Steps between C-alpha positions, in 0.01 A plus 500: 500500500769240562857587399823302462818710491800301376843647572859449615441547872300663779631703796691451717678394177686813388463674165295750306298231321415343835393836645278568198334159529432548871366853451256397228392186686428680828310784337286264293428294813390815687254567219332166572666281240633154580871520420755220469873560442685208339872560544840333536579340834830678559530322836262203520159425343190587697177697518397790722255789505657845534277808531216323322718359219536123459871448430603168344877450494573229243812291456705640213754332274762760411703516181746773595259787580146587606412556137576137424305342784228234477236490773402152613124448518412837347230367268350284773484799734329718237247221439436469874450876551289536183567875459305749291828645371872422523755786510844386379816697582691533268541386136877448530484180704447130457230488768293759307481268201426212737211697651365603159505141374324386818232769456441393140458136597268593787301755301605786729546861397833667575682832465878537479724782621796607284791741522571474126771311308733325743817631335378858545406489867755237607800515265806280527787379288480390137420135575254582777318751282477249218358239737249751640387601151451136405293434812288810440436389142372167631306623804359843432269433202367186671423701813367822355266354238327286764485758781177690555718808549867594517590731788798714402722700732622785277355677197811435290410128462140543381585462129712194570215338696265543205758356260517188720128431472353677805123530456438750780749726676473644850758746633604380846797697627660416831393665824602587852338461838312813604708516820791638299287804421308533826753431777637815669866584447725276709801607703832458326676175586789545749743357243403779260523803729727778371551310176400558140342165423465319170257209537443182301208262562492160332670166468877530478587386149694589189187578297379747765813707440625472858862463387476811280342696785782410738763600243319830440477560875878474531517797260229690687699481824783702347282813518240385756708355785202469739297288257369155594379225267226274640401169337161380628430144387621144505713320245352451155810309397683272741821657625429840343501685832850368566600617152376850578672501839828400335461780246430752777813393690706524182380858451567577868134591564368199694404714801288719271290212364220348709319172430173465692396156374149414389204688649181292515228739384228235535467618862396844625824531696708410195311748285563774755869407516535528121321836502738623770798397288359677193422811705866500604617517138585828329503330159361163388701317235412182309718477186352167382540338161126428520199544725142427431439789617656529844291494817804617697532805277131583539528457877786750510305738275202471734723610787597811304850396397686591181592188307797408283446208263644334193264548208282204399178509293273397789578829675324698227236716666645450849813712479568838343786749482320717756469228764776249432854463372552237231830344391598211278542161670864456594592869462694536825634847422155632405347342809759664726438838336121505551527365854748771591281769345196388699689473828622859461165652399234472770251713304523267201449199728193657658341597169564158347364327809177701492440409136581135565251476786222623271595242236515213751151584629361372169648153554342354813410135545143604586456671164666211316273244671188696403612517137595131493171394657297709256685369195484136608133503603420585139671177391300248704 
């Protein structure tokens, strides 16, 4: 079978969507399929074959964000490849509609991945939410009614998908690389020795709750003076690291906050480095306004860490009171309270981590690829 996977990027481009695309592409290629990834050229256009996957980086015209990007030559490339099926990621983008229109003109079958209504998984201000709702109203029915199947991330959006015209639904949650479950425990990083460490993994941005975490950490230090806060990840918003550094200096805690920069997990060495950072954490915290659901959270769960998150619907089924602490997005006081409780209770951390590892074992990329392949083979 010949596949085209259309998405926002491909490693070494950073991001959860990019990691998902690479994971699915490589696993399908290993099963003997011919796999092509059609993605944005975040550096310069070109083509290469990586681990059996034909990666086509196309010139993109941007209109403010990845979601509003138009890929030059996308239809021509789909025609040239002549795939059995096109996988479009995700509904909340201009290029997804571009790909769907191209498939219709070319008589090609396609499936589309969705996280649910844009304003629910990626909320903003009043004007932004109104704009997102208007775009969804224009795009979603056109996509879903033509797609052979709609792949949905979380169970809470199933009813919405049907209301938008989806003919067939396939549950396709996110996944993690099996290395996060299989790799032996790593030695604690030197920077983390004799510290109680709160760890964050992800792009530094307002929506990820990094500012709230830093403010909560300043409160934690009042009773946990040996604590260390580690941010693993590059900037999701330009200048945001500097903003966080300024905040840390203002609170007088700059020496207790560590920024590692981005870790390239597309390489074995990078993956091992990230695992070593996670193994050095006592608590993992990702108080995001939205995730879809979070690979970073699942990676930490796979390493047996307790997690602290802000509640969002896509976490349903992944977190529970027994294995995780949940607060409202922006609740700095509540965040500080649960972090302090976990840092002072090693038994609670251990019990939560054990439960989390068992949950994460159900969400591997291998399992997801098998389920995706089975569902899509029935469509062609």
